[in-house]
C-alpha positions as a printed NumPy array, in Angstrom:
array([[ -7.887, 319.259,  94.464],
       [ -6.312, 322.262,  96.14 ],
       [ -8.489, 323.457,  99.041],
       [ -8.333, 327.082,  97.89 ],
       [ -9.406, 326.176,  94.349],
       [-12.262, 324.083,  95.709],
       [-13.546, 327.001,  97.8  ],
       [-13.331, 329.3  ,  94.784],
       [-15.25 , 326.91 ,  92.525],
       [-17.985, 326.4  ,  95.109],
       [-18.253, 330.168,  95.568],
       [-18.568, 330.664,  91.798],
       [-21.388, 328.102,  91.618],
       [-23.044, 329.78 ,  94.621],
       [-23.038, 333.186,  92.915],
       [-24.435, 331.723,  89.691],
       [-27.203, 330.011,  91.657],
       [-27.872, 333.239,  93.548],
       [-28.685, 334.992,  90.271],
       [-30.818, 332.089,  89.029],
       [-32.65 , 331.852,  92.364],
       [-33.652, 335.52 ,  92.113],
       [-35.087, 334.922,  88.628],
       [-37.069, 331.891,  89.825],
       [-38.32 , 333.685,  92.951],
       [-39.462, 336.663,  90.87 ],
       [-41.248, 334.357,  88.425],
       [-42.974, 332.456,  91.241],
       [-44.317, 335.732,  92.612],
       [-45.246, 337.583,  89.411],
       [-45.598, 334.745,  86.91 ],
       [-43.817, 333.812,  83.7  ],
       [-45.142, 336.677,  81.573],
       [-42.393, 336.611,  78.969],
       [-38.802, 335.659,  78.507],
       [-37.366, 339.165,  78.5  ],
       [-39.474, 340.381,  81.41 ],
       [-38.823, 337.236,  83.46 ],
       [-35.089, 337.416,  82.848],
       [-34.475, 341.139,  83.316],
       [-37.414, 342.057,  85.552],
       [-35.908, 340.844,  88.837],
       [-32.608, 342.626,  88.226],
       [-34.318, 345.913,  87.411],
       [-36.643, 345.666,  90.42 ],
       [-34.165, 344.146,  92.885],
       [-30.875, 345.345,  91.414],
       [-29.568, 346.92 ,  94.616],
       [-30.611, 343.939,  96.739],
       [-29.029, 341.558,  94.218],
       [-25.662, 343.335,  94.299],
       [-25.806, 343.475,  98.101],
       [-26.569, 339.741,  98.226],
       [-23.562, 338.966,  96.013],
       [-21.181, 341.013,  98.155],
       [-22.579, 339.728, 101.433],
       [-22.456, 336.084, 100.384],
       [-18.814, 336.375,  99.32 ],
       [-18.012, 337.811, 102.762],
       [-20.107, 335.221, 104.619],
       [-18.662, 332.382, 102.543],
       [-15.142, 333.248, 103.668],
       [-15.933, 334.262, 107.253],
       [-18.227, 331.341, 108.073],
       [-16.262, 328.824, 105.964],
       [-19.319, 327.72 , 104.016],
       [-17.651, 325.529, 101.4  ],
       [-18.981, 322.436, 103.221],
       [-15.735, 320.461, 103.325],
       [-14.052, 322.112, 106.315],
       [-13.554, 319.498, 109.005],
       [-14.495, 316.68 , 106.621],
       [-17.661, 316.015, 104.654],
       [-20.617, 315.661, 107.037],
       [-24.109, 316.387, 105.707],
       [-25.688, 317.585, 109.007],
       [-22.854, 320.112, 109.362],
       [-23.478, 321.321, 105.799],
       [-27.188, 321.788, 106.516],
       [-26.509, 323.677, 109.739],
       [-23.809, 325.946, 108.316],
       [-25.714, 326.81 , 105.127],
       [-28.9  , 327.419, 107.118],
       [-27.143, 329.877, 109.419],
       [-25.418, 331.531, 106.47 ],
       [-28.665, 332.03 , 104.526],
       [-30.512, 333.276, 107.626],
       [-27.727, 335.798, 108.236],
       [-27.819, 336.916, 104.589],
       [-31.587, 337.397, 104.561],
       [-31.518, 339.233, 107.904],
       [-28.911, 341.648, 106.558],
       [-30.885, 342.194, 103.34 ],
       [-34.098, 342.91 , 105.244],
       [-32.286, 345.213, 107.666],
       [-30.699, 347.073, 104.76 ],
       [-34.029, 347.451, 102.972],
       [-35.641, 348.747, 106.175],
       [-32.896, 351.327, 106.792],
       [-33.006, 352.441, 103.15 ],
       [-36.828, 352.656, 103.345],
       [-36.981, 350.493, 100.218],
       [-40.215, 348.663,  99.474],
       [-39.44 , 345.078,  98.488],
       [-41.71 , 342.087,  98.126],
       [-41.366, 339.941, 101.235],
       [-42.802, 336.985,  99.3  ],
       [-40.058, 337.294,  96.676],
       [-37.421, 337.41 ,  99.413],
       [-39.004, 334.38 , 101.119],
       [-38.905, 332.38 ,  97.885],
       [-35.369, 333.671,  97.336],
       [-34.138, 332.498, 100.765],
       [-35.695, 329.028, 100.43 ],
       [-34.234, 328.574,  96.956],
       [-30.809, 329.73 ,  98.129],
       [-30.748, 327.221, 100.98 ],
       [-31.856, 324.302,  98.798],
       [-29.505, 325.231,  95.967],
       [-26.432, 325.816,  98.122],
       [-26.879, 322.456,  99.869],
       [-27.429, 320.745,  96.498],
       [-24.236, 322.261,  95.069],
       [-22.145, 320.834,  97.894],
       [-23.904, 317.472,  97.826],
       [-23.32 , 317.159,  94.076],
       [-19.657, 318.143,  94.55 ],
       [-19.059, 315.382,  97.083],
       [-20.847, 312.892,  94.795],
       [-18.466, 313.913,  92.012],
       [-15.46 , 313.395,  94.289],
       [-16.767, 309.942,  95.266],
       [-17.654, 308.914,  91.701],
       [-15.815, 306.236,  89.763],
       [-14.169, 308.862,  87.594],
       [-12.784, 310.665,  90.646],
       [-11.672, 307.377,  92.209],
       [ -9.598, 306.671,  89.109],
       [ -7.898, 310.057,  89.548],
       [ -7.087, 309.581,  93.22 ],
       [ -3.465, 309.346,  94.266],
       [ -2.469, 306.062,  95.871],
       [ -1.078, 306.861,  99.312],
       [  0.834, 304.791, 101.847],
       [  1.256, 305.911, 105.476],
       [  4.527, 305.184, 107.25 ],
       [  3.911, 305.105, 110.989],
       [  1.749, 303.545, 113.668],
       [ -0.38 , 304.525, 116.614],
       [ -3.178, 307.034, 117.065],
       [ -1.788, 309.75 , 114.788],
       [ -1.469, 307.339, 111.853],
       [ -5.038, 306.128, 112.394],
       [ -6.3  , 309.7  , 112.632],
       [ -4.53 , 310.58 , 109.382],
       [ -6.208, 307.662, 107.604],
       [ -9.609, 308.694, 108.993],
       [ -9.171, 312.31 , 107.931],
       [ -8.186, 311.296, 104.394],
       [-11.362, 309.192, 104.149],
       [-13.491, 312.105, 105.431],
       [-12.06 , 314.485, 102.817],
       [-12.954, 313.079,  99.378],
       [-11.931, 316.384,  97.786],
       [ -8.212, 315.725,  98.417],
       [ -8.432, 312.898,  95.846],
       [ -6.299, 310.493,  97.865],
       [ -6.779, 306.838,  98.738],
       [ -4.839, 305.106, 101.491],
       [ -3.815, 301.743, 100.024],
       [ -1.59 , 300.587, 102.863],
       [  0.372, 301.34 , 105.993],
       [  3.974, 300.574, 106.896],
       [  5.034, 300.474, 110.52 ],
       [  7.686, 298.852, 112.725],
       [  6.86 , 295.206, 113.442],
       [  6.91 , 295.702, 117.237],
       [  4.427, 298.602, 116.946],
       [  1.684, 296.384, 115.542],
       [ -1.524, 296.815, 117.552],
       [ -4.121, 294.835, 115.661],
       [ -6.247, 291.846, 116.603],
       [ -4.093, 289.21 , 118.372],
       [ -6.205, 286.5  , 116.74 ],
       [ -5.104, 287.516, 113.253],
       [ -2.63 , 285.316, 111.465],
       [  0.833, 286.514, 110.544],
       [ -0.154, 286.579, 106.875],
       [ -3.131, 288.864, 107.496],
       [ -1.008, 291.199, 109.634],
       [  1.417, 291.862, 106.801],
       [  5.081, 291.145, 106.366],
       [  8.279, 292.91 , 107.458],
       [ 10.183, 294.934, 104.871],
       [ 13.615, 296.466, 105.297],
       [ 13.932, 300.213, 104.685],
       [ 15.933, 299.651, 101.51 ],
       [ 13.171, 297.436, 100.124],
       [ 10.317, 299.854, 100.813],
       [ 10.738, 301.817,  97.573],
       [ 10.591, 298.638,  95.494],
       [  7.444, 297.635,  97.347],
       [  5.875, 301.055,  96.705],
       [  6.678, 300.862,  92.989],
       [  5.169, 297.374,  92.817],
       [  1.857, 298.693,  94.143],
       [  2.03 , 301.905,  92.055],
       [  2.077, 304.157,  95.12 ],
       [  2.212, 307.866,  94.233],
       [  2.659, 309.452,  97.657],
       [  4.285, 308.462, 100.928],
       [  3.25 , 310.176, 104.182],
       [  5.685, 309.945, 107.086],
       [  4.024, 310.196, 110.498],
       [  6.313, 311.592, 113.208],
       [  9.359, 309.621, 114.196],
       [  8.184, 306.443, 112.454],
       [ 11.784, 305.307, 111.909],
       [ 15.302, 306.535, 112.811],
       [ 16.141, 309.95 , 111.285],
       [ 18.885, 308.561, 109.074],
       [ 16.63 , 305.923, 107.569],
       [ 13.831, 308.458, 107.152],
       [ 16.12 , 310.795, 105.185],
       [ 17.3  , 307.927, 102.99 ],
       [ 13.74 , 306.78 , 102.408],
       [ 12.567, 310.29 , 101.461],
       [ 15.506, 310.764,  99.088],
       [ 14.962, 307.396,  97.367],
       [ 11.228, 308.102,  96.975],
       [ 11.851, 311.501,  95.386],
       [ 14.359, 309.952,  92.993],
       [ 11.692, 307.45 ,  91.915],
       [  9.042, 310.161,  91.436],
       [  7.088, 309.305,  94.61 ],
       [  5.863, 312.388,  96.453],
       [  6.853, 312.569, 100.13 ],
       [  4.741, 314.316, 102.769],
       [  5.162, 314.418, 106.528],
       [  3.121, 314.871, 109.697],
       [  5.508, 316.561, 112.178],
       [  6.573, 314.848, 115.362],
       [  4.654, 315.859, 118.505],
       [  1.645, 316.751, 116.348],
       [ -0.668, 315.848, 119.229],
       [  0.699, 318.752, 121.283],
       [ -0.48 , 321.344, 118.768],
       [ -3.537, 323.071, 120.187],
       [ -3.356, 325.7  , 117.453],
       [ -3.276, 325.975, 113.691],
       [  0.426, 326.045, 112.79 ],
       [  1.767, 328.528, 110.266],
       [  4.677, 327.373, 108.138],
       [  7.472, 329.931, 107.729],
       [ 10.217, 329.288, 105.168],
       [ 13.517, 330.561, 106.583],
       [ 16.005, 330.095, 103.709],
       [ 14.76 , 326.568, 103.104],
       [ 14.395, 325.748, 106.804],
       [ 10.708, 325.078, 107.648],
       [  9.673, 326.693, 110.927],
       [  6.279, 325.914, 112.454],
       [  4.737, 328.856, 114.284],
       [  2.114, 327.876, 116.868],
       [ -0.238, 330.803, 117.569],
       [ -2.294, 330.919, 120.746],
       [ -5.806, 329.37 , 120.704],
       [ -8.758, 331.66 , 120.128],
       [ -9.59 , 333.75 , 123.236],
       [-13.315, 333.26 , 122.566],
       [-13.214, 329.998, 124.528],
       [-12.808, 331.805, 127.833],
       [-14.207, 335.22 , 126.905],
       [-17.191, 336.927, 128.46 ],
       [-18.847, 337.035, 125.037],
       [-19.246, 333.239, 124.937],
       [-20.568, 333.325, 128.495],
       [-23.133, 336.007, 127.569],
       [-24.346, 333.914, 124.622],
       [-24.659, 330.889, 126.922],
       [-26.788, 332.818, 129.432],
       [-29.121, 334.26 , 126.788],
       [-29.625, 331.006, 124.867],
       [-29.829, 328.832, 127.997],
       [-32.501, 331.101, 129.474],
       [-34.567, 330.882, 126.297],
       [-34.09 , 327.124, 125.996],
       [-34.957, 326.597, 129.668],
       [-38.278, 328.353, 129.16 ],
       [-39.011, 326.158, 126.128],
       [-37.82 , 322.943, 127.784],
       [-39.465, 323.535, 131.176],
       [-42.815, 321.867, 130.289],
       [-41.034, 318.789, 128.891],
       [-38.742, 318.518, 131.906],
       [-41.556, 318.995, 134.423],
       [-43.796, 316.381, 132.779],
       [-40.871, 313.93 , 132.551],
       [-39.958, 314.587, 136.186],
       [-43.554, 313.963, 137.264],
       [-43.631, 310.607, 135.432],
       [-40.336, 309.564, 136.992],
       [-41.53 , 310.662, 140.426],
       [-44.548, 308.375, 140.116],
       [-42.33 , 305.441, 139.18 ],
       [-39.362, 306.214, 141.474],
       [-38.634, 307.991, 144.713],
       [-36.654, 310.786, 143.035],
       [-37.086, 312.582, 139.71 ],
       [-33.586, 314.089, 139.499],
       [-30.058, 312.963, 140.276],
       [-26.737, 314.732, 140.723],
       [-23.622, 313.262, 139.111],
       [-20.151, 314.399, 140.117],
       [-18.168, 315.583, 137.102],
       [-14.902, 317.416, 136.455],
       [-15.274, 320.804, 134.81 ],
       [-13.092, 323.812, 134.014],
       [ -9.476, 323.128, 135.104],
       [-10.627, 319.82 , 136.593],
       [-12.791, 321.399, 139.311],
       [-15.537, 319.051, 140.477],
       [-19.192, 320.042, 140.264],
       [-22.582, 318.371, 140.524],
       [-24.243, 317.889, 137.134],
       [-28.049, 317.727, 137.159],
       [-29.992, 315.196, 135.093],
       [-33.23 , 313.248, 135.186],
       [-33.118, 310.089, 137.28 ],
       [-32.75 , 307.446, 134.558],
       [-30.34 , 304.533, 135.002],
       [-28.341, 304.639, 131.783],
       [-26.641, 301.312, 132.496],
       [-29.836, 299.279, 132.952],
       [-30.552, 296.845, 130.066],
       [-34.323, 296.719, 130.711],
       [-35.539, 300.276, 131.104],
       [-39.282, 301.02 , 130.873],
       [-40.439, 302.544, 127.583],
       [-40.772, 306.074, 128.927],
       [-37.231, 306.017, 130.313],
       [-35.865, 304.645, 127.033],
       [-37.527, 307.523, 125.199],
       [-36.101, 310.08 , 127.628],
       [-32.635, 308.614, 127.288],
       [-32.76 , 308.194, 123.5  ],
       [-33.758, 311.815, 122.919],
       [-31.341, 313.049, 125.624],
       [-34.235, 314.676, 127.498],
       [-32.474, 313.395, 130.61 ],
       [-29.764, 316.021, 129.972],
       [-32.049, 319.068, 129.657],
       [-31.818, 319.924, 133.393],
       [-28.168, 320.766, 132.743],
       [-29.387, 324.089, 131.406],
       [-29.346, 325.012, 135.096],
       [-25.637, 324.158, 135.23 ],
       [-25.131, 326.449, 132.237],
       [-26.88 , 329.335, 133.987],
       [-24.793, 328.835, 137.138],
       [-21.589, 328.986, 135.08 ],
       [-20.454, 325.403, 135.686],
       [-21.101, 324.38 , 132.076],
       [-21.476, 325.869, 128.619],
       [-23.993, 324.988, 125.927],
       [-21.215, 323.755, 123.618],
       [-17.934, 322.222, 124.702],
       [-16.341, 318.919, 125.738],
       [-18.741, 316.681, 127.658],
       [-17.732, 316.478, 131.354],
       [-16.531, 313.123, 132.614],
       [-16.3  , 311.494, 136.015],
       [-13.314, 312.051, 138.338],
       [-12.37 , 308.386, 137.886],
       [-11.989, 308.85 , 134.136],
       [-10.23 , 312.198, 134.454],
       [ -7.686, 310.64 , 136.818],
       [ -6.596, 308.372, 133.943],
       [ -6.224, 311.234, 131.428],
       [ -2.953, 311.658, 129.613],
       [ -1.45 , 315.141, 129.519],
       [ -2.723, 315.463, 125.95 ],
       [ -6.3  , 314.58 , 126.981],
       [ -6.192, 317.002, 129.923],
       [ -6.216, 319.869, 127.404],
       [ -9.973, 319.401, 127.09 ],
       [-10.268, 320.601, 130.717],
       [ -8.939, 324.051, 129.803],
       [-12.448, 325.288, 128.949],
       [-15.92 , 324.866, 130.451],
       [-17.574, 321.531, 129.634],
       [-20.639, 321.589, 127.432],
       [-24.057, 320.012, 127.104],
       [-23.162, 319.032, 123.553],
       [-20.094, 319.199, 121.37 ],
       [-18.4  , 318.146, 118.17 ],
       [-17.839, 314.607, 119.453],
       [-21.524, 314.178, 120.331],
       [-22.857, 315.25 , 116.917],
       [-20.521, 312.653, 115.37 ],
       [-22.104, 309.898, 117.449],
       [-19.661, 309.583, 120.368],
       [-21.334, 309.188, 123.756],
       [-20.246, 308.602, 127.341],
       [-19.164, 304.984, 126.869],
       [-16.722, 305.835, 124.078],
       [-13.076, 306.327, 124.946],
       [-11.858, 309.697, 126.191],
       [ -9.089, 309.59 , 123.589],
       [-11.602, 309.318, 120.747],
       [-13.674, 312.221, 122.077],
       [-10.591, 314.346, 122.707],
       [ -9.819, 314.32 , 118.982],
       [-13.079, 316.15 , 118.263],
       [-12.948, 318.32 , 121.38 ],
       [ -9.51 , 319.696, 120.543],
       [-10.621, 320.308, 116.953],
       [-13.528, 322.338, 118.345],
       [-11.132, 324.338, 120.491],
       [ -9.125, 325.212, 117.374],
       [-12.13 , 326.46 , 115.395],
       [-14.339, 327.861, 118.153],
       [-16.652, 330.708, 117.123],
       [-20.248, 331.796, 117.854],
       [-21.175, 330.548, 114.401],
       [-19.708, 327.097, 115.135],
       [-21.577, 326.936, 118.463],
       [-24.902, 327.682, 116.764],
       [-24.069, 325.179, 114.033],
       [-23.348, 322.439, 116.597],
       [-26.623, 323.173, 118.41 ],
       [-28.5  , 322.69 , 115.132],
       [-26.524, 319.517, 114.407],
       [-27.475, 318.226, 117.857],
       [-31.157, 318.609, 116.97 ],
       [-30.462, 316.703, 113.722],
       [-28.656, 313.936, 115.648],
       [-31.479, 313.53 , 118.177],
       [-34.12 , 313.468, 115.442],
       [-32.13 , 310.857, 113.49 ],
       [-32.136, 308.539, 116.513],
       [-35.906, 308.148, 116.232],
       [-35.554, 306.641, 112.748],
       [-32.829, 304.161, 113.663],
       [-33.974, 300.515, 113.537],
       [-34.889, 299.347, 117.014],
       [-34.313, 302.803, 118.458],
       [-36.837, 302.25 , 121.244],
       [-36.1  , 298.586, 121.889],
       [-34.3  , 297.38 , 124.972],
       [-31.311, 299.513, 125.828],
       [-28.039, 298.202, 124.509],
       [-24.669, 299.789, 124.454],
       [-23.586, 301.127, 121.09 ],
       [-20.656, 299.11 , 119.68 ],
       [-17.271, 300.705, 120.059],
       [-15.774, 302.55 , 117.136],
       [-12.917, 300.725, 115.446],
       [-10.412, 303.235, 116.821],
       [-11.766, 302.536, 120.313],
       [-11.112, 298.807, 119.87 ],
       [ -7.581, 299.416, 118.664],
       [ -6.973, 301.864, 121.499],
       [ -8.116, 299.281, 124.036],
       [ -5.872, 296.681, 122.422],
       [ -2.956, 299.097, 122.712],
       [ -3.683, 299.476, 126.435],
       [ -3.769, 295.697, 126.874],
       [ -0.542, 295.248, 124.934],
       [  1.138, 298.045, 126.887],
       [  0.059, 296.397, 130.122],
       [  1.497, 293.053, 128.985],
       [  4.766, 294.665, 127.934],
       [  5.144, 296.311, 131.361],
       [  4.52 , 293.113, 133.337],
       [  7.62 , 291.731, 135.107],
       [  9.044, 288.553, 133.673],
       [  8.229, 285.23 , 135.278],
       [ 11.756, 284.686, 136.502]])
């Protein structure tokens, strides 16, 4: 489905639910005294507020991107975004009623806000269930990716995270020498080589409807021939441009007499603006007051068990400058931590002292997690882009389950996506998602058992295999 059409349909359902939620809220407050009164009563009593709510929600829906599928379907993100959107809507309605000196029932508005939140989340949840249903799966286009490496894997992951695009990756074609899978796999499980001229026949055999070319996956001449043959056979051809990984902006496509020109605007200035810094200071001060009792009690318990309650870790921050990051003195690498230390580590209470680093300007509340100088020294130029802003206590990679032991390349994918979409609303949303992530850890099986490292993501394994293969390829020959 077209992204614009999807947003419009979700907005239409939102507005219909907004009207129904007002009727239900009015009935819950004043009772079901009759069909006509229940149906028309709320609109006669709250007509101005209802119209204002419609207009405001349309504006918030577009400004805050509240369709729920931006960045891929992720339920905690939907909860956080809708919660912030509804809170903003209700705050504006109450402020408007106060300025207009209009007497409105606060109980009706409370019911109204709760119903809006529940209904808006339900609409998006039902939509993603529809896209994942058997009927939708039958309507999905069968897609094959031509290319290899990290960009091809990222493309496959993004397609899987966006059920609304109605695509299914059924295979991948890549040069034989670019294979980077498990070396223990047999040749049959790896696949088989196909000449460029035979690719179209192979695609027709498997009823492929779309071919996506990733960068310079084959010589330009062969790529042009392949695209032409696919179009002649009715197979749609799409393309991810070469050097995609260098784009730290949302490209705009300009059609210049049939010549596609990608315009790369500058990243949002909010990342380095004083406004983001002011928000960090205000929120960090409030959070430090709230967290102080927890941190002090935890520090006292650690002081009784150890010689020191806190530790300073050297990390690389803005533009690679080194700083000392404060945390509670818990050995994260130990496999047999005491129960209290496992609890502190599992709930990330060990990281709360970093609110001090936020106040001193060395860190931000939201941003890429800082890494050690040893890791930063091995960064590629693409990964070094994450050093262009202040590091954060939490970020997009962390709410998706990536922690310090995951590869820098995997985390950079999320960090650069955050840098593209950065806004105060996104920062607040990620803070709420962090609370969701920490709470979910308590309900994981064996969450408080002996510490064990979380298994690597599949992309981390493949990335490590690529490093090993690259190392083998660069070794001098025996003779």
